[in-house]
Backbone of each chain as nested JSON, in Angstrom:
{
  "chains": [
    {"id": "A", "residues": [
      {"number": 1, "name": "MET", "atoms": {"N": [0.818, -1.198, 0.0], "CA": [0.0, 0.0, 0.0], "C": [0.862, 1.262, 0.0]}},
      {"number": 2, "name": "ALA", "atoms": {"N": [0.427, 2.27, -0.712], "CA": [1.204, 3.506, -0.794], "C": [1.422, 4.09, 0.606]}},
      {"number": 3, "name": "GLU", "atoms": {"N": [0.436, 3.939, 1.459], "CA": [0.511, 4.465, 2.827], "C": [1.734, 3.924, 3.583]}},
      {"number": 4, "name": "ASP", "atoms": {"N": [2.072, 2.673, 3.311], "CA": [3.175, 2.039, 4.013], "C": [4.534, 2.616, 3.609]}},
      {"number": 5, "name": "LYS", "atoms": {"N": [4.563, 3.225, 2.443], "CA": [5.84, 3.668, 1.895], "C": [6.072, 5.157, 2.068]}},
      {"number": 6, "name": "LYS", "atoms": {"N": [5.3, 5.79, 2.948], "CA": [5.471, 7.237, 3.077], "C": [6.836, 7.564, 3.695]}},
      {"number": 7, "name": "LYS", "atoms": {"N": [7.355, 8.715, 3.295], "CA": [8.702, 9.111, 3.723], "C": [8.738, 9.525, 5.189]}},
      {"number": 8, "name": "THR", "atoms": {"N": [9.775, 9.104, 5.862], "CA": [9.955, 9.538, 7.244], "C": [11.264, 10.325, 7.323]}},
      {"number": 9, "name": "ARG", "atoms": {"N": [11.357, 11.218, 8.286], "CA": [12.613, 11.928, 8.561], "C": [12.903, 11.722, 10.036]}},
      {"number": 10, "name": "THR", "atoms": {"N": [14.026, 11.111, 10.331], "CA": [14.346, 10.799, 11.714], "C": [15.713, 11.363, 12.061]}},
      {"number": 11, "name": "THR", "atoms": {"N": [15.791, 12.096, 13.154], "CA": [17.093, 12.604, 13.585], "C": [17.648, 11.686, 14.667]}},
      {"number": 12, "name": "VAL", "atoms": {"N": [18.855, 11.198, 14.413], "CA": [19.5, 10.27, 15.348], "C": [20.855, 10.843, 15.735]}},
      {"number": 13, "name": "GLU", "atoms": {"N": [21.431, 10.298, 16.803], "CA": [22.778, 10.714, 17.187], "C": [23.717, 9.527, 16.982]}},
      {"number": 14, "name": "ILE", "atoms": {"N": [24.755, 9.757, 16.204], "CA": [25.74, 8.697, 15.985], "C": [27.111, 9.256, 16.324]}},
      {"number": 15, "name": "TYR", "atoms": {"N": [27.761, 8.613, 17.276], "CA": [29.107, 9.014, 17.688], "C": [29.141, 10.502, 18.075]}},
      {"number": 16, "name": "GLY", "atoms": {"N": [28.086, 10.906, 18.766], "CA": [28.025, 12.267, 19.291], "C": [27.557, 13.34, 18.327]}},
      {"number": 17, "name": "HIS", "atoms": {"N": [27.193, 12.958, 17.109], "CA": [26.734, 13.949, 16.128], "C": [25.339, 13.619, 15.61]}},
      {"number": 18, "name": "PRO", "atoms": {"N": [24.532, 14.674, 15.387], "CA": [23.173, 14.42, 14.878], "C": [23.161, 14.184, 13.363]}},
      {"number": 19, "name": "TYR", "atoms": {"N": [22.338, 13.252, 12.924], "CA": [22.141, 12.979, 11.497], "C": [20.645, 12.861, 11.245]}},
      {"number": 20, "name": "THR", "atoms": {"N": [20.177, 13.52, 10.197], "CA": [18.76, 13.372, 9.841], "C": [18.674, 12.404, 8.676]}},
      {"number": 21, "name": "ILE", "atoms": {"N": [18.012, 11.291, 8.912], "CA": [17.913, 10.234, 7.91], "C": [16.501, 10.249, 7.336]}},
      {"number": 22, "name": "SER", "atoms": {"N": [16.414, 10.369, 6.018], "CA": [15.08, 10.277, 5.431], "C": [14.997, 9.03, 4.569]}},
      {"number": 23, "name": "GLY", "atoms": {"N": [13.807, 8.446, 4.536], "CA": [13.623, 7.218, 3.772], "C": [12.25, 6.651, 4.021]}},
      {"number": 24, "name": "THR", "atoms": {"N": [12.049, 5.434, 3.578], "CA": [10.722, 4.827, 3.722], "C": [10.656, 3.885, 4.93]}},
      {"number": 25, "name": "GLU", "atoms": {"N": [11.766, 3.79, 5.666], "CA": [11.771, 2.94, 6.861], "C": [11.045, 3.648, 8.003]}},
      {"number": 26, "name": "THR", "atoms": {"N": [10.621, 2.884, 8.996], "CA": [10.006, 3.516, 10.165], "C": [11.096, 4.177, 11.015]}},
      {"number": 27, "name": "SER", "atoms": {"N": [10.682, 5.156, 11.8], "CA": [11.645, 5.826, 12.672], "C": [12.25, 4.85, 13.665]}},
      {"number": 28, "name": "THR", "atoms": {"N": [11.464, 3.878, 14.109], "CA": [11.966, 2.872, 15.059], "C": [13.106, 2.079, 14.424]}},
      {"number": 29, "name": "HIS", "atoms": {"N": [12.917, 1.693, 13.157], "CA": [13.954, 0.934, 12.457], "C": [15.212, 1.793, 12.275]}},
      {"number": 30, "name": "ILE", "atoms": {"N": [15.025, 3.052, 11.888], "CA": [16.172, 3.954, 11.685], "C": [16.958, 4.126, 12.986]}},
      {"number": 31, "name": "ARG", "atoms": {"N": [16.219, 4.232, 14.097], "CA": [16.894, 4.387, 15.401], "C": [17.712, 3.152, 15.753]}},
      {"number": 32, "name": "LEU", "atoms": {"N": [17.183, 1.973, 15.422], "CA": [17.908, 0.724, 15.671], "C": [19.184, 0.671, 14.819]}},
      {"number": 33, "name": "VAL", "atoms": {"N": [19.04, 1.036, 13.546], "CA": [20.182, 1.046, 12.625], "C": [21.274, 1.995, 13.16]}},
      {"number": 34, "name": "ALA", "atoms": {"N": [20.852, 3.201, 13.56], "CA": [21.79, 4.212, 14.057], "C": [22.505, 3.717, 15.319]}},
      {"number": 35, "name": "GLU", "atoms": {"N": [21.753, 3.061, 16.186], "CA": [22.309, 2.53, 17.429], "C": [23.406, 1.492, 17.123]}},
      {"number": 36, "name": "LYS", "atoms": {"N": [23.146, 0.665, 16.134], "CA": [24.104, -0.391, 15.782], "C": [25.368, 0.21, 15.152]}},
      {"number": 37, "name": "VAL", "atoms": {"N": [25.191, 1.264, 14.34], "CA": [26.358, 1.92, 13.737], "C": [27.171, 2.6, 14.843]}},
      {"number": 38, "name": "ASP", "atoms": {"N": [26.488, 3.271, 15.751], "CA": [27.15, 3.935, 16.88], "C": [27.961, 2.922, 17.699]}},
      {"number": 39, "name": "GLU", "atoms": {"N": [27.352, 1.789, 18.001], "CA": [28.012, 0.71, 18.757], "C": [29.274, 0.237, 18.036]}},
      {"number": 40, "name": "LYS", "atoms": {"N": [29.12, 0.019, 16.723], "CA": [30.241, -0.482, 15.928], "C": [31.386, 0.528, 15.92]}},
      {"number": 41, "name": "MET", "atoms": {"N": [31.051, 1.815, 15.776], "CA": [32.09, 2.844, 15.756], "C": [32.837, 2.885, 17.092]}},
      {"number": 42, "name": "ARG", "atoms": {"N": [32.107, 2.761, 18.173], "CA": [32.743, 2.795, 19.501], "C": [33.63, 1.566, 19.729]}},
      {"number": 43, "name": "GLU", "atoms": {"N": [33.187, 0.44, 19.189], "CA": [33.958, -0.804, 19.288], "C": [35.281, -0.655, 18.501]}},
      {"number": 44, "name": "ILE", "atoms": {"N": [35.187, -0.096, 17.304], "CA": [36.382, 0.11, 16.471], "C": [37.333, 1.094, 17.155]}},
      {"number": 45, "name": "GLN", "atoms": {"N": [36.758, 2.155, 17.72], "CA": [37.58, 3.159, 18.385], "C": [38.327, 2.569, 19.584]}},
      {"number": 46, "name": "MET", "atoms": {"N": [37.665, 1.653, 20.298], "CA": [38.282, 1.02, 21.476], "C": [39.523, 0.22, 21.114]}},
      {"number": 47, "name": "HIS", "atoms": {"N": [39.486, -0.369, 19.897], "CA": [40.61, -1.19, 19.461], "C": [41.648, -0.421, 18.651]}},
      {"number": 48, "name": "ASN", "atoms": {"N": [41.326, 0.814, 18.259], "CA": [42.238, 1.612, 17.424], "C": [42.171, 3.063, 17.873]}},
      {"number": 49, "name": "ARG", "atoms": {"N": [42.782, 3.345, 19.0], "CA": [42.603, 4.658, 19.619], "C": [43.258, 5.805, 18.842]}},
      {"number": 50, "name": "PHE", "atoms": {"N": [44.096, 5.479, 17.872], "CA": [44.79, 6.515, 17.1], "C": [43.984, 6.974, 15.874]}},
      {"number": 51, "name": "LEU", "atoms": {"N": [42.847, 6.34, 15.606], "CA": [42.069, 6.696, 14.405], "C": [41.195, 7.926, 14.64]}},
      {"number": 52, "name": "ASP", "atoms": {"N": [40.994, 8.711, 13.568], "CA": [40.056, 9.836, 13.702], "C": [38.637, 9.375, 13.334]}},
      {"number": 53, "name": "THR", "atoms": {"N": [37.67, 10.263, 13.557], "CA": [36.26, 9.88, 13.367], "C": [35.969, 9.425, 11.937]}},
      {"number": 54, "name": "LYS", "atoms": {"N": [36.561, 10.104, 10.953], "CA": [36.338, 9.738, 9.554], "C": [36.815, 8.313, 9.297]}},
      {"number": 55, "name": "GLN", "atoms": {"N": [38.002, 8.011, 9.805], "CA": [38.557, 6.662, 9.606], "C": [37.705, 5.611, 10.318]}},
      {"number": 56, "name": "ILE", "atoms": {"N": [37.253, 5.94, 11.526], "CA": [36.403, 5.017, 12.287], "C": [35.104, 4.75, 11.523]}},
      {"number": 57, "name": "ALA", "atoms": {"N": [34.527, 5.812, 10.952], "CA": [33.272, 5.664, 10.208], "C": [33.472, 4.812, 8.951]}},
      {"number": 58, "name": "VAL", "atoms": {"N": [34.584, 5.035, 8.239], "CA": [34.87, 4.235, 7.037], "C": [35.037, 2.767, 7.437]}},
      {"number": 59, "name": "LEU", "atoms": {"N": [35.782, 2.522, 8.518], "CA": [35.984, 1.132, 8.943], "C": [34.68, 0.486, 9.417]}},
      {"number": 60, "name": "ALA", "atoms": {"N": [33.794, 1.273, 10.006], "CA": [32.474, 0.742, 10.398], "C": [31.694, 0.339, 9.147]}},
      {"number": 61, "name": "ALA", "atoms": {"N": [31.798, 1.157, 8.097], "CA": [31.12, 0.838, 6.831], "C": [31.728, -0.43, 6.218]}},
      {"number": 62, "name": "VAL", "atoms": {"N": [33.06, -0.544, 6.264], "CA": [33.759, -1.724, 5.717], "C": [33.322, -2.987, 6.456]}},
      {"number": 63, "name": "ASN", "atoms": {"N": [33.326, -2.899, 7.75], "CA": [32.955, -4.011, 8.617], "C": [31.521, -4.477, 8.332]}},
      {"number": 64, "name": "THR", "atoms": {"N": [30.613, -3.515, 8.231], "CA": [29.208, -3.843, 7.985], "C": [29.023, -4.399, 6.576]}},
      {"number": 65, "name": "MET", "atoms": {"N": [29.73, -3.815, 5.601], "CA": [29.63, -4.299, 4.22], "C": [30.132, -5.751, 4.132]}},
      {"number": 66, "name": "ASN", "atoms": {"N": [31.18, -6.053, 4.874], "CA": [31.714, -7.418, 4.91], "C": [30.637, -8.385, 5.413]}},
      {"number": 67, "name": "GLU", "atoms": {"N": [30.007, -8.027, 6.531], "CA": [28.947, -8.878, 7.095], "C": [27.768, -8.986, 6.132]}},
      {"number": 68, "name": "TYR", "atoms": {"N": [27.438, -7.876, 5.489], "CA": [26.316, -7.855, 4.546], "C": [26.584, -8.802, 3.38]}},
      {"number": 69, "name": "LEU", "atoms": {"N": [27.793, -8.709, 2.793], "CA": [28.107, -9.558, 1.631], "C": [28.113, -11.038, 2.009]}},
      {"number": 70, "name": "LYS", "atoms": {"N": [28.588, -11.328, 3.217], "CA": [28.626, -12.733, 3.656], "C": [27.22, -13.303, 3.847]}},
      {"number": 71, "name": "ILE", "atoms": {"N": [26.359, -12.528, 4.483], "CA": [24.995, -12.995, 4.748], "C": [24.202, -13.069, 3.438]}},
      {"number": 72, "name": "LYS", "atoms": {"N": [24.51, -12.171, 2.491], "CA": [23.844, -12.172, 1.191], "C": [24.194, -13.456, 0.435]}},
      {"number": 73, "name": "GLU", "atoms": {"N": [25.457, -13.857, 0.555], "CA": [25.932, -15.087, -0.089], "C": [25.23, -16.304, 0.539]}},
      {"number": 74, "name": "GLU", "atoms": {"N": [25.087, -16.261, 1.86], "CA": [24.425, -17.343, 2.608], "C": [22.964, -17.486, 2.153]}},
      {"number": 75, "name": "LEU", "atoms": {"N": [22.296, -16.327, 2.016], "CA": [20.901, -16.317, 1.576], "C": [20.784, -16.866, 0.154]}},
      {"number": 76, "name": "LYS", "atoms": {"N": [21.711, -16.477, -0.705], "CA": [21.722, -16.92, -2.105], "C": [21.861, -18.441, -2.171]}},
      {"number": 77, "name": "LYS", "atoms": {"N": [22.77, -18.978, -1.355], "CA": [23.001, -20.426, -1.33], "C": [21.747, -21.153, -0.868]}},
      {"number": 78, "name": "MET", "atoms": {"N": [21.085, -20.581, 0.154], "CA": [19.882, -21.211, 0.686], "C": [18.759, -21.201, -0.348]}},
      {"number": 79, "name": "GLN", "atoms": {"N": [18.626, -20.1, -1.072], "CA": [17.589, -20.001, -2.123], "C": [17.886, -20.994, -3.245]}},
      {"number": 80, "name": "GLN", "atoms": {"N": [19.177, -21.128, -3.585], "CA": [19.601, -22.068, -4.622], "C": [19.272, -23.502, -4.196]}},
      {"number": 81, "name": "HIS", "atoms": {"N": [19.569, -23.774, -2.938], "CA": [19.328, -25.088, -2.353], "C": [17.83, -25.425, -2.407]}},
      {"number": 82, "name": "LEU", "atoms": {"N": [16.991, -24.425, -2.072], "CA": [15.544, -24.619, -2.092], "C": [15.05, -24.873, -3.525]}},
      {"number": 83, "name": "ARG", "atoms": {"N": [15.6, -24.122, -4.475], "CA": [15.203, -24.304, -5.877], "C": [15.584, -25.699, -6.353]}},
      {"number": 84, "name": "ASN", "atoms": {"N": [16.781, -26.162, -5.959], "CA": [17.216, -27.51, -6.353], "C": [16.299, -28.58, -5.787]}},
      {"number": 85, "name": "GLU", "atoms": {"N": [15.851, -28.356, -4.555], "CA": [14.949, -29.323, -3.911], "C": [13.595, -29.388, -4.608]}},
      {"number": 86, "name": "GLU", "atoms": {"N": [13.156, -28.236, -5.11], "CA": [11.844, -28.151, -5.775], "C": [11.847, -28.83, -7.131]}},
      {"number": 87, "name": "GLU", "atoms": {"N": [13.058, -28.883, -7.77], "CA": [13.115, -29.436, -9.14], "C": [12.934, -30.951, -9.165]}}
    ]},
    {"id": "B", "residues": [
      {"number": 1, "name": "MET", "atoms": {"N": [40.053, -25.844, 8.511], "CA": [41.5, -26.011, 8.671], "C": [42.122, -24.699, 9.154]}},
      {"number": 2, "name": "ALA", "atoms": {"N": [43.083, -24.799, 10.037], "CA": [43.702, -23.594, 10.573], "C": [44.305, -22.746, 9.448]}},
      {"number": 3, "name": "GLU", "atoms": {"N": [44.822, -23.415, 8.435], "CA": [45.439, -22.715, 7.3], "C": [44.488, -21.709, 6.652]}},
      {"number": 4, "name": "ASP", "atoms": {"N": [43.199, -22.089, 6.603], "CA": [42.211, -21.227, 5.958], "C": [41.975, -19.943, 6.734]}},
      {"number": 5, "name": "LYS", "atoms": {"N": [42.299, -19.982, 8.009], "CA": [41.942, -18.849, 8.867], "C": [43.132, -17.931, 9.137]}},
      {"number": 6, "name": "LYS", "atoms": {"N": [44.189, -18.059, 8.345], "CA": [45.347, -17.221, 8.649], "C": [45.029, -15.745, 8.364]}},
      {"number": 7, "name": "LYS", "atoms": {"N": [45.695, -14.892, 9.125], "CA": [45.425, -13.454, 9.045], "C": [46.001, -12.845, 7.772]}},
      {"number": 8, "name": "THR", "atoms": {"N": [45.22, -11.956, 7.176], "CA": [45.725, -11.23, 6.011], "C": [45.748, -9.739, 6.362]}},
      {"number": 9, "name": "ARG", "atoms": {"N": [46.618, -9.008, 5.701], "CA": [46.638, -7.539, 5.824], "C": [46.556, -6.993, 4.412]}},
      {"number": 10, "name": "THR", "atoms": {"N": [45.518, -6.231, 4.134], "CA": [45.311, -5.729, 2.781], "C": [45.164, -4.218, 2.814]}},
      {"number": 11, "name": "THR", "atoms": {"N": [45.922, -3.532, 1.983], "CA": [45.77, -2.076, 1.915], "C": [44.883, -1.732, 0.732]}},
      {"number": 12, "name": "VAL", "atoms": {"N": [43.832, -0.999, 1.016], "CA": [42.866, -0.614, -0.015], "C": [42.732, 0.903, -0.016]}},
      {"number": 13, "name": "GLU", "atoms": {"N": [42.146, 1.442, -1.088], "CA": [41.893, 2.876, -1.127], "C": [40.382, 3.087, -1.104]}},
      {"number": 14, "name": "ILE", "atoms": {"N": [39.935, 3.866, -0.14], "CA": [38.501, 4.173, -0.058], "C": [38.347, 5.688, -0.03]}},
      {"number": 15, "name": "TYR", "atoms": {"N": [37.611, 6.2, -0.977], "CA": [37.342, 7.633, -1.069], "C": [38.647, 8.437, -1.04]}},
      {"number": 16, "name": "GLY", "atoms": {"N": [39.642, 7.888, -1.773], "CA": [40.922, 8.597, -1.912], "C": [41.909, 8.436, -0.774]}},
      {"number": 17, "name": "HIS", "atoms": {"N": [41.568, 7.616, 0.232], "CA": [42.481, 7.425, 1.357], "C": [42.825, 5.953, 1.563]}},
      {"number": 18, "name": "PRO", "atoms": {"N": [44.088, 5.659, 1.914], "CA": [44.467, 4.261, 2.117], "C": [44.038, 3.743, 3.501]}},
      {"number": 19, "name": "TYR", "atoms": {"N": [43.582, 2.508, 3.516], "CA": [43.218, 1.834, 4.773], "C": [43.831, 0.449, 4.756]}},
      {"number": 20, "name": "THR", "atoms": {"N": [44.469, 0.058, 5.848], "CA": [44.997, -1.298, 5.929], "C": [44.023, -2.121, 6.769]}},
      {"number": 21, "name": "ILE", "atoms": {"N": [43.458, -3.131, 6.133], "CA": [42.442, -3.947, 6.8], "C": [43.064, -5.301, 7.133]}},
      {"number": 22, "name": "SER", "atoms": {"N": [43.003, -5.681, 8.393], "CA": [43.5, -7.022, 8.72], "C": [42.338, -7.888, 9.187]}},
      {"number": 23, "name": "GLY", "atoms": {"N": [42.443, -9.164, 8.876], "CA": [41.363, -10.081, 9.243], "C": [41.616, -11.445, 8.648]}},
      {"number": 24, "name": "THR", "atoms": {"N": [40.611, -12.279, 8.714], "CA": [40.785, -13.644, 8.213], "C": [40.211, -13.803, 6.794]}},
      {"number": 25, "name": "GLU", "atoms": {"N": [39.674, -12.728, 6.243], "CA": [39.14, -12.776, 4.876], "C": [40.292, -12.767, 3.868]}},
      {"number": 26, "name": "THR", "atoms": {"N": [40.014, -13.219, 2.653], "CA": [41.046, -13.147, 1.614], "C": [41.193, -11.681, 1.174]}},
      {"number": 27, "name": "SER", "atoms": {"N": [42.358, -11.374, 0.607], "CA": [42.591, -10.012, 0.111], "C": [41.61, -9.662, -1.003]}},
      {"number": 28, "name": "THR", "atoms": {"N": [41.241, -10.67, -1.807], "CA": [40.281, -10.446, -2.904], "C": [38.936, -9.994, -2.323]}},
      {"number": 29, "name": "HIS", "atoms": {"N": [38.504, -10.661, -1.283], "CA": [37.236, -10.311, -0.649], "C": [37.314, -8.896, -0.053]}},
      {"number": 30, "name": "ILE", "atoms": {"N": [38.409, -8.601, 0.639], "CA": [38.57, -7.266, 1.252], "C": [38.532, -6.18, 0.185]}},
      {"number": 31, "name": "ARG", "atoms": {"N": [39.166, -6.451, -0.964], "CA": [39.165, -5.456, -2.056], "C": [37.751, -5.231, -2.588]}},
      {"number": 32, "name": "LEU", "atoms": {"N": [36.968, -6.296, -2.672], "CA": [35.582, -6.176, -3.123], "C": [34.756, -5.342, -2.136]}},
      {"number": 33, "name": "VAL", "atoms": {"N": [34.943, -5.64, -0.845], "CA": [34.236, -4.905, 0.216], "C": [34.578, -3.412, 0.131]}},
      {"number": 34, "name": "ALA", "atoms": {"N": [35.881, -3.123, 0.002], "CA": [36.349, -1.735, -0.056], "C": [35.767, -1.017, -1.273]}},
      {"number": 35, "name": "GLU", "atoms": {"N": [35.714, -1.717, -2.394], "CA": [35.176, -1.143, -3.628], "C": [33.7, -0.767, -3.443]}},
      {"number": 36, "name": "LYS", "atoms": {"N": [32.971, -1.638, -2.773], "CA": [31.541, -1.377, -2.561], "C": [31.321, -0.202, -1.609]}},
      {"number": 37, "name": "VAL", "atoms": {"N": [32.176, -0.092, -0.578], "CA": [32.063, 1.041, 0.353], "C": [32.409, 2.337, -0.387]}},
      {"number": 38, "name": "ASP", "atoms": {"N": [33.464, 2.296, -1.181], "CA": [33.874, 3.457, -1.973], "C": [32.726, 3.912, -2.893]}},
      {"number": 39, "name": "GLU", "atoms": {"N": [32.119, 2.966, -3.593], "CA": [30.983, 3.243, -4.49], "C": [29.847, 3.913, -3.726]}},
      {"number": 40, "name": "LYS", "atoms": {"N": [29.532, 3.324, -2.563], "CA": [28.415, 3.842, -1.769], "C": [28.696, 5.269, -1.297]}},
      {"number": 41, "name": "MET", "atoms": {"N": [29.946, 5.523, -0.869], "CA": [30.29, 6.866, -0.404], "C": [30.168, 7.878, -1.547]}},
      {"number": 42, "name": "ARG", "atoms": {"N": [30.6, 7.492, -2.742], "CA": [30.51, 8.411, -3.893], "C": [29.056, 8.672, -4.29]}},
      {"number": 43, "name": "GLU", "atoms": {"N": [28.237, 7.64, -4.152], "CA": [26.81, 7.765, -4.456], "C": [26.151, 8.751, -3.473]}},
      {"number": 44, "name": "ILE", "atoms": {"N": [26.486, 8.594, -2.176], "CA": [25.934, 9.485, -1.147], "C": [26.394, 10.923, -1.399]}},
      {"number": 45, "name": "GLN", "atoms": {"N": [27.674, 11.072, -1.73], "CA": [28.227, 12.407, -1.979], "C": [27.524, 13.092, -3.149]}},
      {"number": 46, "name": "MET", "atoms": {"N": [27.206, 12.314, -4.171], "CA": [26.546, 12.867, -5.362], "C": [25.184, 13.466, -5.04]}},
      {"number": 47, "name": "HIS", "atoms": {"N": [24.515, 12.835, -4.064], "CA": [23.182, 13.312, -3.687], "C": [23.19, 14.329, -2.549]}},
      {"number": 48, "name": "ASN", "atoms": {"N": [24.338, 14.503, -1.907], "CA": [24.424, 15.41, -0.747], "C": [25.774, 16.128, -0.799]}},
      {"number": 49, "name": "ARG", "atoms": {"N": [25.901, 17.061, -1.689], "CA": [27.209, 17.682, -1.944], "C": [27.737, 18.547, -0.793]}},
      {"number": 50, "name": "PHE", "atoms": {"N": [26.875, 18.84, 0.164], "CA": [27.295, 19.689, 1.278], "C": [27.887, 18.886, 2.445]}},
      {"number": 51, "name": "LEU", "atoms": {"N": [27.87, 17.568, 2.337], "CA": [28.373, 16.754, 3.457], "C": [29.896, 16.622, 3.429]}},
      {"number": 52, "name": "ASP", "atoms": {"N": [30.494, 16.518, 4.616], "CA": [31.947, 16.248, 4.652], "C": [32.192, 14.735, 4.668]}},
      {"number": 53, "name": "THR", "atoms": {"N": [33.476, 14.367, 4.526], "CA": [33.822, 12.944, 4.383], "C": [33.363, 12.114, 5.582]}},
      {"number": 54, "name": "LYS", "atoms": {"N": [33.486, 12.672, 6.771], "CA": [33.071, 11.945, 7.979], "C": [31.575, 11.642, 7.917]}},
      {"number": 55, "name": "GLN", "atoms": {"N": [30.801, 12.646, 7.542], "CA": [29.34, 12.457, 7.462], "C": [28.975, 11.447, 6.369]}},
      {"number": 56, "name": "ILE", "atoms": {"N": [29.688, 11.531, 5.242], "CA": [29.438, 10.593, 4.146], "C": [29.742, 9.162, 4.599]}},
      {"number": 57, "name": "ALA", "atoms": {"N": [30.844, 9.003, 5.326], "CA": [31.231, 7.671, 5.796], "C": [30.205, 7.124, 6.793]}},
      {"number": 58, "name": "VAL", "atoms": {"N": [29.734, 7.994, 7.697], "CA": [28.724, 7.551, 8.685], "C": [27.443, 7.138, 7.947]}},
      {"number": 59, "name": "LEU", "atoms": {"N": [27.037, 7.927, 6.958], "CA": [25.809, 7.595, 6.215], "C": [25.989, 6.321, 5.384]}},
      {"number": 60, "name": "ALA", "atoms": {"N": [27.203, 6.081, 4.901], "CA": [27.47, 4.82, 4.179], "C": [27.322, 3.641, 5.136]}},
      {"number": 61, "name": "ALA", "atoms": {"N": [27.811, 3.825, 6.369], "CA": [27.681, 2.77, 7.382], "C": [26.198, 2.551, 7.723]}},
      {"number": 62, "name": "VAL", "atoms": {"N": [25.436, 3.64, 7.849], "CA": [24.001, 3.561, 8.178], "C": [23.26, 2.813, 7.069]}},
      {"number": 63, "name": "ASN", "atoms": {"N": [23.536, 3.203, 5.845], "CA": [22.908, 2.607, 4.672], "C": [23.184, 1.095, 4.587]}},
      {"number": 64, "name": "THR", "atoms": {"N": [24.44, 0.738, 4.804], "CA": [24.823, -0.679, 4.738], "C": [24.223, -1.465, 5.898]}},
      {"number": 65, "name": "MET", "atoms": {"N": [24.206, -0.844, 7.086], "CA": [23.631, -1.511, 8.262], "C": [22.146, -1.772, 8.037]}},
      {"number": 66, "name": "ASN", "atoms": {"N": [21.47, -0.831, 7.406], "CA": [20.05, -0.981, 7.093], "C": [19.845, -2.202, 6.186]}},
      {"number": 67, "name": "GLU", "atoms": {"N": [20.64, -2.28, 5.125], "CA": [20.53, -3.419, 4.2], "C": [20.886, -4.732, 4.908]}},
      {"number": 68, "name": "TYR", "atoms": {"N": [21.911, -4.669, 5.762], "CA": [22.333, -5.863, 6.499], "C": [21.206, -6.38, 7.408]}},
      {"number": 69, "name": "LEU", "atoms": {"N": [20.592, -5.467, 8.157], "CA": [19.53, -5.888, 9.086], "C": [18.328, -6.45, 8.34]}},
      {"number": 70, "name": "LYS", "atoms": {"N": [18.028, -5.873, 7.168], "CA": [16.886, -6.358, 6.399], "C": [17.142, -7.76, 5.849]}},
      {"number": 71, "name": "ILE", "atoms": {"N": [18.339, -7.97, 5.323], "CA": [18.651, -9.27, 4.733], "C": [18.789, -10.341, 5.839]}},
      {"number": 72, "name": "LYS", "atoms": {"N": [19.251, -9.898, 7.008], "CA": [19.383, -10.816, 8.144], "C": [18.0, -11.31, 8.57]}},
      {"number": 73, "name": "GLU", "atoms": {"N": [17.043, -10.39, 8.55], "CA": [15.661, -10.71, 8.907], "C": [15.068, -11.696, 7.885]}},
      {"number": 74, "name": "GLU", "atoms": {"N": [15.391, -11.456, 6.612], "CA": [14.909, -12.308, 5.526], "C": [15.462, -13.738, 5.691]}},
      {"number": 75, "name": "LEU", "atoms": {"N": [16.749, -13.815, 6.026], "CA": [17.398, -15.112, 6.236], "C": [16.774, -15.84, 7.425]}},
      {"number": 76, "name": "LYS", "atoms": {"N": [16.508, -15.1, 8.483], "CA": [15.904, -15.667, 9.696], "C": [14.53, -16.258, 9.382]}},
      {"number": 77, "name": "LYS", "atoms": {"N": [13.751, -15.509, 8.598], "CA": [12.414, -15.974, 8.223], "C": [12.492, -17.239, 7.389]}},
      {"number": 78, "name": "MET", "atoms": {"N": [13.461, -17.266, 6.48], "CA": [13.612, -18.429, 5.612], "C": [14.025, -19.669, 6.429]}},
      {"number": 79, "name": "GLN", "atoms": {"N": [14.927, -19.467, 7.391], "CA": [15.353, -20.577, 8.248], "C": [14.183, -21.081, 9.093]}},
      {"number": 80, "name": "GLN", "atoms": {"N": [13.389, -20.139, 9.582], "CA": [12.21, -20.479, 10.38], "C": [11.221, -21.287, 9.545]}},
      {"number": 81, "name": "HIS", "atoms": {"N": [11.023, -20.837, 8.319], "CA": [10.128, -21.486, 7.377], "C": [10.596, -22.93, 7.121]}},
      {"number": 82, "name": "LEU", "atoms": {"N": [11.904, -23.096, 6.953], "CA": [12.462, -24.433, 6.697], "C": [12.275, -25.343, 7.901]}},
      {"number": 83, "name": "ARG", "atoms": {"N": [12.49, -24.779, 9.088], "CA": [12.307, -25.561, 10.319], "C": [10.859, -26.007, 10.45]}},
      {"number": 84, "name": "ASN", "atoms": {"N": [9.917, -25.101, 10.138], "CA": [8.5, -25.434, 10.228], "C": [8.14, -26.544, 9.249]}},
      {"number": 85, "name": "GLU", "atoms": {"N": [8.753, -26.515, 8.079], "CA": [8.472, -27.539, 7.071], "C": [8.996, -28.903, 7.508]}},
      {"number": 86, "name": "GLU", "atoms": {"N": [10.123, -28.873, 8.229], "CA": [10.74, -30.129, 8.682], "C": [9.94, -30.808, 9.784]}},
      {"number": 87, "name": "GLU", "atoms": {"N": [9.224, -29.99, 10.564], "CA": [8.498, -30.534, 11.73], "C": [7.289, -31.373, 11.333]}}
    ]}
  ]
}
């Protein structure tokens, strides 16, 4: 339904700075996403105290992209497996 | 096998800056991850020319985390579905 896809604007705090995120996700989902990015950045900073915020943010993106690509591959394999079973 | 899990150190360029990533992934995989983060940052920059690199990197992390959480949910549902079918 078109109603479900209405745009939201949510302001979140990540690593001490405000960001306004707009999109079709719910504000609750955006807040969860922001919380996880904030957590990841703080975790990276704890292990690499010499990095600046830009570097920490890039590494958080790298880390998340790595997990995303791995899980995407896992999902692809499972879908392939299901298709093979159906044939 | 322990051999498969040996540590690699790969230097990549993301958004014009070098990053040395260490981990158990292959260098080929790390280069792919870095390329995707670089692409995403350039895409964000194109749509938001007033943002600085730190903000672009944080938004790239947010964007990727959003996709990661969605695909993770999809995988969970599929696994649940398979378990229900097995019962």
